[in-house]
N, C-alpha and C positions, 0 to 999 in steps of 0.2 A: 604233373611235374616230371621233367626228364632230368636225370643225373648224367653228367658228362665227365669224361677224363680224356686227356690228350697226351700222347707219348711220341717220342722220337727215338729212332735207332740209327746211329751214324753208320752209313755204309755207302759205298759207291756202286752197289748192286741192288739198289732199292726196288727196281722194276722186277728183278728176278725173285726177290724174297716176297714181295707183295703178291705176285702171281702165284707163287708156290703156296702161300697161305690160303688164298682163295680156292685154288684147286684142291688142296687138302680137305678143307671144310666142305666144299661142295660135293666131294666124293663121299661124304658122310650124309648125303641127302639134305643138306642145308641149302637154302636159296643164296645165291651169290653171283658175282660177276666181276671180271677184270678186263678193262679196256682203256687204252691210251694212258697208262700210268696211274689209273685210279680204279678202286674196286671196293666191294663191300661183301659182307656175309651177315645174313640175318639169323640170329640164334633165338632160342625160345626166351632167353633172358633179355635180349635187346639186339642192338645193331653195332657191328664193328666196321669201320671204313678205313681205307688205306690210300695213301697218296705217295707216289714215288717222286722224290726230289733228287737233284743231281748228287747230293751229299748225304741223304738220309731217307729212311722210310718213315713217314708220318702216320700215326695211328690215332684213331678216335673211337671210343666206345661210349655208347649211351644206352641207358636202361631206365626203367620206372622206379628203381630203388638204388640206394647206395650199395646194397649187397649185390645186386645185379651187376653194377658197374665193376665192383671188385672181382666178381666171378669172371666177367669178360676180360678184364685186364689180365687176370691170372692165366686163363686159357690161351689168349692170344700171345702173351709174352712167353709162356712156356714153349709153345710151338715155334715161335720165331727164334728163340735162343737155341732150341734143339736143331732147327734147320740151319742156323748160322754158326754152328759150333766151330767150324774151321776158321771163320772170320771173327770169332769171339764176340758175337753180337750181344748187346745189352739194350735195355729200354729204359729211358728216363721218362717218368710220368709226371704230369702236373697234378696239383691237388684236384680232387673231384669237386665239381660245382654243380649247380642246377640251372636249368632253363625252364621258363614257363611255357 
């Protein structure tokens, strides 16, 4: 079973922030990629993916446990909020769910 949570961060600079997140984590020797407004980072706890929309950065985290999803949400959100301090970025997450 895979647990999933999706989030949104309102910004008109989603491409910049998505790219910055992927670059940051891949510099820490994690697998990841950013191309054409979409990207991902593979963590030991699971997968985080990002999609740039004109008005927001869309985030999705998935893991094998609810705890893993919570850890990924926390690390991705903390980094995005820190990178977007000037723009006062926040993330609104949906409730965690599961997929078979």
